[in-house]
C-alpha positions in Angstrom: 70.3 -150.9 -48.5 68.8 -153.3 -47.2 71.0 -152.9 -43.6 69.7 -148.6 -43.7 65.8 -149.6 -45.0 66.1 -152.4 -41.1 67.7 -149.6 -39.5 65.0 -147.0 -40.7 62.3 -149.4 -40.1 63.1 -149.9 -36.9 63.6 -145.8 -35.7 60.3 -145.6 -37.1 59.0 -148.3 -34.8 60.3 -146.9 -31.8 59.4 -143.7 -32.8 55.4 -144.7 -32.9 56.0 -147.0 -30.1 57.0 -143.8 -27.8 54.6 -142.3 -29.7 51.3 -144.4 -28.4 52.9 -144.2 -24.8 52.5 -140.4 -24.5 48.9 -140.7 -25.9 48.1 -143.6 -23.7 49.9 -141.7 -20.4 48.1 -138.4 -21.4 44.8 -140.2 -22.4 45.4 -141.9 -18.5 46.6 -138.6 -16.8 43.2 -136.9 -18.2 41.1 -139.5 -17.0 42.8 -140.5 -13.5 42.6 -136.7 -12.9 40.3 -136.4 -9.7 37.2 -134.7 -10.4 36.3 -131.3 -8.3 33.9 -132.7 -5.1 30.6 -131.0 -5.5 29.0 -130.9 -2.1 25.2 -130.0 -2.4 23.7 -128.0 0.3 20.6 -125.4 0.8 19.3 -121.6 0.8 17.9 -121.0 4.3 16.3 -118.2 6.2 15.9 -117.0 9.3 12.1 -117.9 10.3 9.6 -115.9 13.2 6.9 -117.4 14.7 4.1 -115.0 15.4 2.0 -116.6 18.4 0.5 -115.0 21.2 0.5 -114.7 25.3 -3.7 -115.2 25.6 -5.7 -118.4 24.4 -8.2 -117.8 22.6 -10.5 -118.5 18.9 -9.4 -117.0 15.9 -11.6 -114.0 14.6 -9.9 -113.0 11.7 -6.4 -113.9 10.0 -5.4 -110.8 7.8 -2.3 -112.5 5.6 -2.3 -115.1 3.3 0.1 -117.9 2.3 3.4 -115.6 -0.1 2.4 -112.0 1.4 4.9 -110.0 1.8 4.4 -108.2 5.5 6.5 -105.7 7.5 7.0 -105.2 10.8 4.7 -104.4 13.1 1.7 -105.2 10.6 -1.2 -107.0 12.0 -1.4 -110.9 11.2 -4.5 -112.3 13.5 -6.7 -111.1 15.7 -7.5 -113.5 18.9 -11.1 -113.2 20.7 -10.6 -113.5 24.7 -14.1 -112.8 26.3 -12.2 -114.7 29.6 -9.3 -111.4 29.5 -12.3 -108.7 28.8 -14.0 -110.2 31.2 -11.0 -110.3 34.0 -10.2 -106.2 32.9 -13.9 -105.8 34.6 -12.8 -107.4 37.7 -9.6 -105.9 37.8 -11.0 -102.4 37.7 -13.8 -102.5 40.2 -10.9 -104.1 42.6 -9.1 -100.7 41.5 -11.5 -98.9 42.6 -12.8 -100.5 45.7 -8.8 -99.5 46.9 -9.2 -96.5 45.4 -12.4 -95.6 47.9 -10.3 -97.2 50.8 -7.7 -95.0 50.4 -10.0 -92.1 50.1 -11.5 -93.0 52.9 -8.0 -92.8 54.7 -7.2 -90.0 53.8 -10.0 -87.6 54.8 -10.8 -89.3 57.7 -14.2 -89.7 59.5 -16.9 -87.5 58.2 -18.3 -84.2 60.1 -21.0 -86.4 61.1 -18.8 -88.6 63.1 -16.8 -86.2 64.2 -19.5 -84.0 66.0 -20.7 -87.7 67.7 -17.5 -88.0 69.2 -17.2 -84.4 70.4 -20.4 -85.3 71.8 -19.8 -87.9 73.7 -16.4 -86.1 74.9 -18.7 -83.2 76.3 -20.9 -86.2 78.2 -18.5 -87.8 79.7 -17.0 -84.5 81.0 -20.6 -83.4 82.4 -20.8 -86.8 84.3 -17.1 -86.7 85.7 -18.2 -83.1 87.3 -20.7 -84.6 88.7 -19.7 -87.4 90.3 -16.9 -85.1 91.0 -18.7 -83.2 93.3 -20.4 -86.3 94.8 -17.2 -87.6 96.1 -16.3 -84.0 97.7 -19.6 -84.2 99.8 -18.8 -88.2 100.5 -15.2 -87.0 101.6 -16.4 -84.4 103.4 -18.8 -87.1 105.9 -16.4 -89.8 105.7 -13.9 -87.7 107.5 -16.7 -86.7 110.2 -17.4 -90.5 110.3 -21.0 -90.0 109.4 -21.0 -92.6 106.4 -18.9 -96.0 106.0 -16.0 -96.4 104.2 -17.5 -98.8 101.2 -20.1 -95.8 100.6 -16.7 -93.5 99.9 -14.9 -96.6 98.0 -18.0 -96.6 95.8 -18.2 -93.4 95.4 -14.7 -92.9 95.0 -14.4 -96.1 91.9 -17.2 -94.2 90.1 -15.4 -91.3 89.6 -12.2 -92.9 88.3 -14.7 -94.4 86.0 -16.0 -90.9 85.3 -12.4 -90.3 84.6 -11.0 -92.8 82.3 -14.5 -92.3 80.3 -13.5 -88.6 79.9 -10.1 -89.4 79.0 -11.0 -92.5 76.3 -14.2 -90.1 74.7 -11.4 -87.7 74.2 -9.2 -90.0 72.7 -12.3 -90.7 70.0 -12.7 -87.3 69.1 -9.0 -86.8 68.9 -8.4 -89.6 66.5 -11.8 -88.4 64.6 -10.1 -85.2 63.5 -6.8 -87.0 62.6 -8.0 -89.8 60.8 -6.4 -92.7 59.6 -2.7 -94.2 60.9 0.1 -92.8 58.2 0.6 -96.6 58.9 -3.1 -97.2 57.2 -2.8 -94.5 54.8 -0.1 -95.7 52.8 -1.8 -99.5 53.3 -4.4 -98.1 51.3 -2.0 -96.7 48.9 0.1 -99.9 48.2 -3.2 -101.8 47.9 -4.5 -99.2 45.1 -1.4 -99.6 43.7 -1.7 -103.1 43.7 -4.5 -103.2 42.3 -3.9 -100.3 38.8 -1.0 -102.9 38.2 -3.3 -106.0 38.1 -5.1 -103.5 35.5 -2.2 -102.9 33.9 -1.3 -106.4 33.1 -4.5 -107.4 31.5 -5.2 -104.7 29.1 -1.2 -105.9 28.4 -3.0 -109.3 27.6 -5.7 -106.6 25.5 -2.9 -105.7 23.1 -1.5 -109.3 22.4 -4.7 -110.4 20.9 -3.6 -108.5 17.8 -0.4 -110.8 17.2 1.8 -108.4 14.4 4.9 -109.9 12.8 8.6 -109.4 14.3 10.2 -108.4 11.3 9.8 -108.0 6.9 9.2 -111.2 5.3 7.1 -113.4 3.9 4.4 -115.5 5.4 5.3 -119.0 4.4 2.6 -120.6 6.3 -0.3 -119.7 8.5 -1.1 -122.9 11.1 -4.9 -122.3 12.6 -8.0 -120.7 10.6 -11.1 -118.4 11.3 -13.0 -120.0 14.3 -10.2 -122.5 15.5 -8.9 -122.7 18.7 -5.4 -121.2 19.8 -3.3 -122.3 23.2 -0.9 -119.6 25.1 2.1 -119.5 23.3 0.3 -122.0 20.1 2.3 -120.1 16.3 -0.6 -118.7 14.1 1.7 -118.1 11.2 5.6 -118.2 10.6 7.1 -114.8 8.8 10.4 -115.9 6.1 13.1 -112.8 6.4 14.5 -113.3 3.1 16.7 -110.8 3.7 18.4 -113.0 6.2 19.6 -116.2 3.5 22.0 -118.4 4.0 24.2 -121.6 2.8 24.1 -124.7 4.7 26.4 -127.7 3.7 27.1 -130.8 5.2 30.3 -131.9 5.1 32.5 -135.0 5.7 35.4 -134.3 7.8 38.5 -135.1 5.5 36.3 -133.2 2.6 37.1 -130.2 5.1 40.6 -129.5 3.2 40.9 -126.7 6.2 38.2 -124.8 5.4 37.8 -122.4 8.0 35.3 -119.3 9.2 36.4 -116.5 6.8 37.3 -118.1 3.5 35.5 -117.4 0.3 33.8 -120.4 -1.4 31.7 -119.9 -4.9 28.1 -121.9 -4.6 25.9 -122.7 -7.6 22.3 -122.2 -7.8 20.7 -124.7 -10.3 17.5 -123.2 -9.7 19.3 -119.7 -11.0 19.9 -121.0 -14.3 23.6 -121.8 -12.6 24.3 -118.5 -11.1 27.3 -118.4 -8.9 27.7 -116.7 -6.3 30.2 -115.9 -3.7 29.7 -116.5 0.0 31.9 -116.1 3.0 32.2 -118.9 4.8 30.6 -118.1 8.8 29.9 -120.7 11.1 31.3 -124.6 11.3 30.6 -126.9 13.7 30.2 -130.8 14.0 27.4 -132.2 13.8 25.6 -134.7 16.0 26.4 -138.4 16.5 23.7 -139.1 14.0 24.9 -137.3 11.6 28.0 -139.3 10.5 27.9 -140.0 7.3 30.6 -142.9 6.1 31.9 -145.6 8.9 36.0 -145.7 7.6 36.8 -148.1 9.8 36.6 -151.0 7.1 39.3 -150.3 5.5 41.4 -149.5 8.6 41.2 -145.7 8.7 38.6 -144.1 11.1 34.5 -142.6 11.5 34.6 -139.4 9.6 32.2 -137.3 10.8 30.5 -134.4 9.6 30.3 -131.7 9.7 27.7 -127.8 9.6 29.1 -125.2 7.0 27.2 -122.2 7.2 28.3 -119.3 4.3 26.5 -116.1 4.1 26.2 -114.4 0.4 28.5 -111.0 -0.1 25.6 -109.9 -2.0 22.3 -109.8 -2.5 20.8 -112.8 -4.6 18.0 -111.7 -6.5 15.3 -114.5 -6.4 16.6 -116.7 -3.8 14.0 -118.7 -1.6 15.0 -120.9 0.9 15.1 -124.5 0.0 16.6 -124.2 -3.5 19.8 -126.3 -3.8 23.1 -124.9 -3.4 26.0 -126.3 -4.7 29.8 -126.0 -3.8 32.5 -127.5 -5.6 36.4 -128.2 -4.2 39.3 -129.5 -6.2 
């Protein structure tokens, strides 16, 4: 009887020991089970800088931070007296070029044409007179009444009169026909050049009104009314809240073969832990200074950091750029 009791106690002890071992193993399994890896990132959005081509002074600022604007809405007005002065100069240069072109196209005035005609007729009369004188001198010279020098002088005067008549005729023809085709083409080119200068200045005038390049929210305004801004200086910043993505910095040993097109679940703490399904759109290594951990201390390698971008599959109501985003990996 006593032997059976000892055997019974032994069985109970072994069973209890096995139970204890099982309990310890189960507790150890749950305690040693790796927790999901939590990777924190943030929401980002496309941001546009509103800036102008023309330096000047801010005359009006039509928006405030947090205001919703649409593409093409006027954000600010720049005052630039220099541009208006250049427009006056350009218009004056165009008018002068147009006057020169008209002069070349229409030719000489009627008074100038009439004056050239009269000079031509005067040269003809002078030529006729010298021609008759030459004929008389020539007969006398043949009769050896006068010396050869007298004949040569009269002949030279007649030749000069002929040349003068041709020159007067040429001036008259030029006055009638007007400027050469090359001169007319050059005058037209000057008009086009001046017109281009006017268009350029007018385009600068259009740049005095700065407009929003996209729909979004005014996230920042930089200068105040009355302050000077340089060429290309930003005046305001517009954030497109419809173009939002999540950015994570992930160490390469935590990527787990993550690739573009993978689906991930992102939690937004600011939106009461709302879970959002997003698609990985971009993975690229960060700069060398972004290395988070040097593992050579353990005899391995330096783990580099990769930038992972993910675009939400649906519009997330209430999300703002800068909100934290949590991605969990098993």
